[in-house]
N, C-alpha and C positions, 0 to 999 in steps of 0.2 A: 236360651232369651234369661241369663239372670242375671239380680241388681247390683249394683256396681257403687261402691257411693261415692260422694260427687265431691274431685278434690279442696285443700282446703285452704288455698288458691282460687278457686272461682267463688268463698265467700269470704274475701277481701274488700273493703269497703271502697265505697265509690270515692273517687279524692278528682277529682277535672280542672282543679289549683292547680295538686300538685304533679299532672302527667303533663300540665299545657308549661307549666316551670320547668321542668327538665325538660321535655322535647326543648324547648327556645333558647335554652344555655344546653344544651349538649349540641342545637347545629351547628349554634357561634363555634365552634373548633373547627371547621373545614372552612373558613378563610383562607384571606393569605392579604398577610400585608401589604399595603400600599399607601402612598404617600408624592408628593410634588415633589421636583429638583429645588434644592437648597438653594437655587444661585436664579429660581427663575425670581420677574418682576426685581434682580437686584441688580445685571449684567450693565449696566451701562448710568458713567458719569454725572452725579447734578447734587446740585446745593441750590440751598435755597432761595431765594431773591430775596429776603428778608420785607418791611417794612415799607411805607413808601409809596411803593410802586401798583398802588389799587384790584391789586391779585392776592386770589389765595398765597396761602407762607411755609404748603407745598414745593419743598425738593423739585427741581425743576433743568431740562437738558439744557445743555453750556453748548458752542456752537452755532454755525448760523449756514444756510444753504441746505437745508435741508429743514420737510418738515414737522420733522421728528422733533427739533428743537424748539425747545423755552417750551416744550408739552411737560407736562405735571408725570412727574416720574416717582417710585417709589410705593406709592400707598396703594393700597386697595381700594378704595375708591376714584385709582386711575388707572387708564388703560393702558394697557400693556402693564404694571406696579404690580406685587406679588399680593394675594388672598392673604383675606383675614385666616389669623392663626394657621401657617401650614400645614397640614397633614402628617401625622412625623408615623415612620414603623415603627415608632416602639408605645405604640396606644396601644392596654391592654384587646389583643384581637377574644384570647381562648381562656373560659370561664373551666374552674371546674366543679364538680355534684359531685354533695353528699352519695358514699356507695349506696346508703341505705336507701335519699334519699330516691338513687335510682329507683332498684330494686320494688318499692314503696309505688313507685311509677307502672311497673309494669303487670303488676299484679294487683294492681286496676287496673288498670288499665286491657287485658283480658276480659 
């Protein structure tokens, strides 16, 4: 059994912060884009009743003969309305990580 020298990579400084940063950002590269339908919550003709009716000025569904008529529409606070800031597919899903940082993280994690 002869002696062998320890590889230099084993003496690299331990940097858990860099390991965590690289791991977190590389994990984001597996994500797929998602979003809500652009027409969701906006598929009804509605207009505001204006002031003077003792109700909120939110747009309301027109017509009669159904429970939907007169209900608030479009707003994010309304049932059946669109969400606040609808999610978009052009969000920044993936992250670019510096190659040097990736190598440093591997050396530190060994």
